[in-house]
N, C-alpha and C positions, 0 to 999 in steps of 0.2 A: 577260755574261759567265758562265763557267764556275767550279764550285769540285771539284777532284779531292779524291777521299776513298777511299784504298784501293784506287787503279788505276781507279775508275769516276768518271765525269763527270756532274756534276748543272748544269742552269742554273738561275738565280736563281727562273724561274717553278716548276720542282720543288719547291728548297727553300721556297718559301713556302706550294705546294700541302702538303709535308709538314708544315709546322709549323701550319698550318690545322687540318689533319686530326688532327695531337696535341693541338692546342690543344680541337678538338671532343671527341676523346675524354675527354681529361683533363676537361672539364666535365660529361660524360656520366656519368664515375666518381664524380666529386663530388656530381651531383644523387643518384645510387645510395645515396653515404654521409652523404648529410644528416640520418638519422634519428640515425646513429652520432654523427656530429658533434653533432648538438643534444643527444643526451644526456651526451656528454663536456662541452660547455658548462656546461649544467646543473650538471655535476658541480663544476665549477670554480668556477659562480657560488655553488653551497653552501658550498665550503671558504671563499671570499671573504668570504662573510657571516659564518661562524664565526669567521674572524679579525677580521673587522671588531668581532665582539661581545667576543671575547676582549680586544680591544687597548680597548674600550669600559670593559670589567670593571677591568682593569688602571689604566686614568685614573680609575675612580672610587674605587677602592683607594687610591690617592695622594692623590686630593681628601680622600677620609673622613680618612687619617692627617696630610695638612696642615691641616686642621680643627679634629683633635684637639690638633696642635701647637699651632695658633692661640689654639683655648681655653684651654690650659693658660698660654700667653704672657699672654693677657690677664688671668688671674687672677692671676697674679704681677704685671704690671704695676698690677691693681688693689690689689692688696695694698700695694704701694709706694706708692700715693698716698693709701691709707687711712691708711699710717705718718705722711706727710708731712701730713695733715688732722689726725691724733691728736696730731702733734708741735705743729701750729699752736693744736689745742683746749688744750693743756696749757700753752703758753705765755701763752695767753690768760686761762686762768684764773689763773695764776702772775701775772699783770700786773695783774688785778682784784684779786688778794690783796695786793698788794704797794700799789694804789692804797686801798684800804681799810684797810690799815695804815698808811700815811703820813695817809688822813683821820683817824684815830683818834690818831696823834701829834700833829697838828695841834691836835687839839680838848683833847688834854692840855696841850699848851702853852699853848693859850688859858686853859685852867681854872686851868693855874698861874700865869699872869700875872694872872690877876683874884685869885687866892687872895693872891698877893704885893701888890698894889693894897690890897687888903681889911686884909692885915696890917700893912702901911705906915702906912694911915692909923688904923689903930687903935693902933699905937704912938705915932703923932704926938697922938693924941686922948688918949691916956693921959699922955703925957708933960706936953702943956698942963694936964690936969688936978692933977697932981702938983705942977707946979712952978710956983712965983709968979712969980719973978723972969724976966723977957723974955730978959735973959743967958744964962741958964742955959738956958731952953727952946729959943732960938737955938741955942745949941751943941749939945745934946742932940739936937734935929732933925736939925743937919747930920752928927752921928754916925751919925744911926741912917739917913738919905738915901746917906752913903757906904757904908754897910755895904750896905745894900738893893740899892744900885747896884753894888757888887763880886759881891754876891751873884746879881743878875740877870745881870751881864756874864759872871760864870761859868758860868751856866745857858745864855745867848745862845752863849757859846763851844763850850759842851758839844754845846748844840744843831746849830751851825753842821756840827762835827766831824761829827758824827752823819748831819747830811742830805748833806754832803761824799762821806762814804765811803758813804752808801747810794747818791747819785748815781752813784760810780763803781763800785760793785757792781753798779746797775742797768746802768750802761754797758756795762761788761766783759761781763754776763749778757745783753744785749740783742745784744751783738755776735758772744758765741759760739753764740746760738740762730739770730741769722742767718746764720751761718756753718755752721750743722749744717744748717738750712733749705733754704740756698742749695745744700748740698752734696747733700741729699736729693733736689731739685727737680732739679740737674743730672744726677745720675745716674738721677732717673726720664726726663728728657727724653731724653738720650744713650739710654738704654735702648729707650724707645719710637721714635725715629729709628731705631735699630740696626733694631729686630726690624721697622719699616714698609719699611725698604730691604731688607731680608733676603725680607721677603715680596713685595716688587714683583720682587726678580731671580729669586727661585725661581717666581712666578707665570709671568714671562716666560720662563724656561728651560723650565719646566715646557709653555706653549703653543707655544714654538718646538720640541719634542721632540714634542707629540702631532701637530703640524702634519708634522714631520718624519715619523713613523712612518707617518702615514696617506696621508703622498705616497709613500712607499716601499712601502707596501700596495697604493694603487693601482697604480701603476707595475709591482709584481709580478705582481698580477692582469691587466693590460692584457698585457705581456711574456708571461704563460702563456695569454692567450687566442691572442695573433698568435703563438706556437710553434705552438698546438696546429692553428691555422688552416695555417700553414705544412707542419707536418708531414703533414696530409691533401693540400694543393695538390702537395706532391714527391712523395709515394706516387702520388698520381693522376698525376703526370706520367710517372714511373717506368713504371709500369703502361702510359699510354698509348703511351709511347716504346718498350715492350717489344712492344706490339701492332702498332705501326707497323713496327717492324723484321720481327717475325715476318710481317706481310702483306706487306711488301715480298719477303721470302724465299719464301713462298708464290708470289707472283704469278712472280718469276723462276724459281722451281723448275717452276711451272705450264706457263709459256711455254718453259722447256726442254724438258719433256716434250711439249708440242704440238709444237715443232720436230722433236723425236727421233721421234716418231708421224709427222708430216708426212715426214721424211725416209724413215722405215722403208715407209709407205705409198706413197710414190712410188717407191722402189726397188723395192719388191713390184709396182707397177702395172707400171715398165719393165720386170721381169723376166717379168710374166704377158705383157704386149704382145710380148715379144722371144721369149716360149715361144709365144704365139700365131700369131707370124711365124713363128717356125719351124716350127710345126705345119701352118700353111696351105701353107707352101713344100713341106714334106712331104707334105702330102695332096694337092697340085698332082702334085707327083711322082709320088706313088702312082697318082693320078688319072689321070696322063700315062701311066705304065706298065700300070694298069690290074693292078697285081699285088697290090693291099691287098687284104686280105679283111676282111669286115664284123667278123668278129672283132677285129681289130685297130683298127678303126673304134670299135668300141665299148670297147675298152680307153683306147681317145686320149680317147674322152666322159669316161670313168669319171675318168683324170687330171685332166682339165680341173674337174670336179666336185669332186676332191678338192681341188686349187689353191682352187677358191672358196671351199670348206669354211674351209681353211687362211686365207682373206684374212678370213673373217667371225670365226674365233677370234680372229686377231689384233686384229681391230675391238673386239671384247669384252673381250679382255685389256687392251685402251688403256681402255676403259670403267671397267674394275675399278679399273684403277690412279688413274684421276683420283676414281673415287667414295672411294678409300682416304685418297688426297691431302686432298680437301675433308672427309673426316671428321675426320682428324688437324688440321687449319685448326681446326675447331668446338671441339674439345677443347681445343686450345691456348689459343684465344680466351676459351673460357670458365673455364678455369684461372687466366689472367692477371687476367680481370676480377675 
C-alpha cells in the first residue's frame, strides 16, 4: 500500500522507517534533556512537599482548635455534673436534717406520753389519798381518765395532723426534687449525647476532608509530573519531526543537485566529445588538405586545454555547492537540537 502526501507517494515501509527515525531522534533528544527534566522533577517534588507540609499544618491547627473546643465543652459538662451532684448532696443533707427532726419529734412525743402517764398516776394517787369513800374515788378517777383521754386524743390528733402535713410536704418536696434532678440529669445526658454526636460527625467530616485534600494533592502532583513529561516528549517529538523533514528536504535537494550536476556533466561531456569529433574531422580535413599550419594546431590545443580547464572549474563549483549544502544542514540540525 502507498500513501499520498502533497503529491508524493510513500510506501508503508518508508512511513515505518520515517517513524522509527523520528522515534530514535525523540529518544536521543529526551536523553539530552534528562538533566533538565531531573531538575524540574525535583522542583515539582519540592513544591509537592511544601504543599503537603502546609496541609499538615492546617490540619494540626484544626485539631488544636477542636481540642480546645472539646476541653471547653468537657468543662461545661463537668460543671453540669457537679451541679447535679451538689443538688443531690443538698437533698441528702436536707433529708438527714428532716429525719433528725422527726427523731426528735418522736422523742418529744414519747417524753410527753411518759409525762402524761406520770401525771395521771400522780392524780390518781392524790385522789385516792384524799378521798375515803370508794364511790367518790371511782367518780373522780373516771373524770380524770376522761379528761386525760381527751387531752391524749387532742394531742394524738395534733400529732397525726402534724405527721400527715409533714409527710405531704416531704412527698411534694421529694417529687419536686426528683423532678428537678431528673431535669438536670436529662439536660446533662442530652447535652453529652449531643456533644458526642457532634464530635463524631465533625471527626468523620474532618477525616473525609483530610483524605479528599490529600487525594487531590497527590492527583495534582501526578498530573504535574505527567504534564511535565508529556511536554518534554511533545517538544522532542516536534524537534525530531522537524529534523526528519529537514533531512528529507536536504536529501531531496542533494539528490536534485546531483542529478543537475550529472546532467550538466553529461551535457558538457557530450559537447566536448562532439567538439573533439568535429576537431578531429577538421584535423583530418586539414591533414588531408595539408594546409593547416602549426600555429593553428597550437591554437586548437590551447582551446582544448581551455575546455578541460572549464570542465575542472565546473567540477570545483559543484563540490563547493555540495560543501555549502552540507554546512547548511549541519547548522540547521544543531539549531533544531
